[in-house]
N, C-alpha and C positions, 0 to 999 in steps of 0.2 A: 525757421530756425529757432531753436530754443535759446534761452539765455546762456546756458552752458556752452552750446555750440558757437554762439556769437562771441562769447568771451574767448574761447580757444582760437577762433579765427582772428580776432583782434590781436591777441598776444602773438600769434604767428606773424601777422603783418608787422607788428612792432619789432620782432626779432629780425625781420627782413628790411627794417628801416623804411617801410612804406607808409606807415602812419606814426604820428608822435606818441610818446608814452602818455598814458592817461590812467586815472583811477577808474575802476569799474565797480559799481555798487549794484548788487542784485536785489530784487524785491520779490518776496514770496507771500502767498496767503497760507501756505501749508506749514512751513517752518519746522518740519521734522529734522532731527539731528542729521539723518542720512542725506536729506536734500541739501541742507546747508553745507555739509561736508563736500558733496558733489560740486556745489557752486565754488567753494574755495579751492578745490582741486583743479577746477577748470581755469583758475587764475583770477577770480574776483578778489577785490580788496576787502569787501565787506558785503554782508547780506542783511538786509533789514526786513521786517515783517509788516504786513498789512494789518490793520489800516495804518496809513502813514499820517503822522501829525506834522504839519508844516514846520513848526519851530524845531522839532527834532531833526528833520531833514536839513534845515538850515544849519543847525549845529554841526551835524556830521559833515556837510560840505565845507563849512568853515574850518573844521579841523584838517581837512585835506589841503586847504589853501595855506595853512600855517607852516 
């Protein structure tokens, strides 16, 4: 399953109250505008680009908790 497919499935399960609401952060090495748009249309909350820097990921996750 791709990340977009997984996101769509999770969002459907949330609508059916089968899984709790959650934030979904995609990660891509390509990062074309079209790809990021597809991720967001699938229901992701954010898309980050590789390589991932640990402190940047911590910051992003911290913002979701706030």
